[in-house]
C-alpha positions as CSV (number, residue, x, y, z in Angstrom):
1,X,2.0,18.2,-25.1
2,X,-1.9,17.6,-26.0
3,X,-4.6,18.7,-23.1
4,X,-5.0,15.0,-22.0
5,X,-1.4,14.4,-21.7
6,X,-1.2,17.6,-19.2
7,X,-4.4,16.6,-17.6
8,X,-2.6,13.6,-16.6
9,X,0.5,14.9,-15.8
10,X,-2.0,17.1,-13.3
11,X,-3.6,14.5,-11.7
12,X,-0.5,11.7,-11.0
13,X,2.6,12.7,-8.5
14,X,5.5,10.8,-8.5
15,X,7.7,10.5,-5.2
16,X,10.8,9.2,-5.5
17,X,12.8,7.7,-2.7
18,X,16.4,8.1,-0.9
19,X,17.3,5.0,-2.7
20,X,15.9,5.9,-6.1
21,X,12.6,3.8,-6.3
22,X,9.5,5.8,-7.8
23,X,6.1,5.6,-6.8
24,X,3.1,7.4,-8.7
25,X,0.2,8.6,-6.8
26,X,-3.0,10.3,-7.3
27,X,-2.3,14.1,-6.9
28,X,-5.6,13.6,-4.3
29,X,-3.5,11.6,-2.2
30,X,-0.4,13.6,-2.3
31,X,-1.7,16.8,-1.2
32,X,-3.0,15.1,2.0
33,X,0.3,16.1,3.3
34,X,1.0,19.8,3.8
35,X,4.7,19.4,2.7
36,X,3.9,17.6,-0.7
37,X,0.9,20.0,-1.5
38,X,2.9,22.9,-0.6
39,X,5.6,22.1,-2.7
40,X,3.1,21.6,-5.6
41,X,0.7,24.3,-5.1
42,X,3.7,26.8,-5.5
43,X,6.1,28.0,-8.1
44,X,8.7,25.2,-6.5
45,X,10.4,23.3,-9.3
46,X,8.1,20.5,-8.5
47,X,4.7,21.7,-9.2
48,X,5.8,21.7,-12.5
49,X,7.4,18.8,-13.4
50,X,5.4,16.4,-10.9
51,X,8.3,14.6,-9.3
52,X,9.8,15.1,-6.2
53,X,12.3,13.8,-4.4
54,X,12.4,12.8,-0.9
55,X,15.7,12.7,0.1
56,X,14.9,11.6,4.1
57,X,12.6,8.2,2.7
58,X,14.1,5.0,1.4
59,X,11.7,3.1,-0.2
60,X,10.0,1.0,2.2
61,X,9.4,4.0,4.9
62,X,8.0,6.0,2.1
63,X,5.7,2.8,0.2
64,X,4.2,2.7,4.0
65,X,3.8,7.2,4.2
66,X,1.7,6.3,0.8
67,X,-0.3,3.9,2.0
68,X,-1.1,6.5,4.5
69,X,-1.9,9.3,2.3
70,X,-4.4,7.0,0.5
71,X,-5.9,5.6,4.0
72,X,-6.6,9.2,5.3
73,X,-8.3,10.1,1.8
74,X,-10.1,6.8,1.7
75,X,-11.5,7.5,5.5
76,X,-11.3,11.6,6.1
77,X,-14.9,11.6,6.0
78,X,-16.0,8.4,7.6
79,X,-16.9,8.0,11.5
80,X,-16.3,4.1,11.6
81,X,-12.5,4.2,10.4
82,X,-10.4,1.0,10.5
83,X,-6.9,1.1,12.1
84,X,-3.8,2.1,10.3
85,X,-1.5,-0.9,11.0
86,X,2.2,0.1,11.9
87,X,4.8,-2.6,12.7
88,X,6.3,-1.8,15.5
89,X,9.9,-1.3,13.8
90,X,8.8,1.1,11.4
91,X,6.9,3.4,14.3
92,X,9.8,5.7,15.3
93,X,10.6,6.4,11.4
94,X,7.0,7.3,10.3
95,X,6.4,9.5,13.3
96,X,9.6,11.5,12.0
97,X,8.3,11.0,8.6
98,X,4.8,12.0,9.8
99,X,6.2,15.4,10.4
100,X,8.8,16.0,7.9
101,X,5.7,15.4,5.9
102,X,2.9,17.4,7.6
103,X,0.8,14.2,7.6
């Protein structure tokens, strides 16, 4: 594998939902989550493959979590932060996911 291919692999991470959907996101966004950061920065298999299977999250929920990871990354240094929209029907599931992912 060339250096540029290795750099690209380490720049992006693939998150896989429990229903098989794959989401490729930036590593910077992924490490907003303490849980994902731990998986990617240790000797876990995920650190070498850059693929993380999240058996606890379906695609709809994982998509919203990813949206929040990017939102957090974008506004972490900002003073004026817009509200993050959370659909009422997803609130409890997102709270559980946020606790699991340490965000």
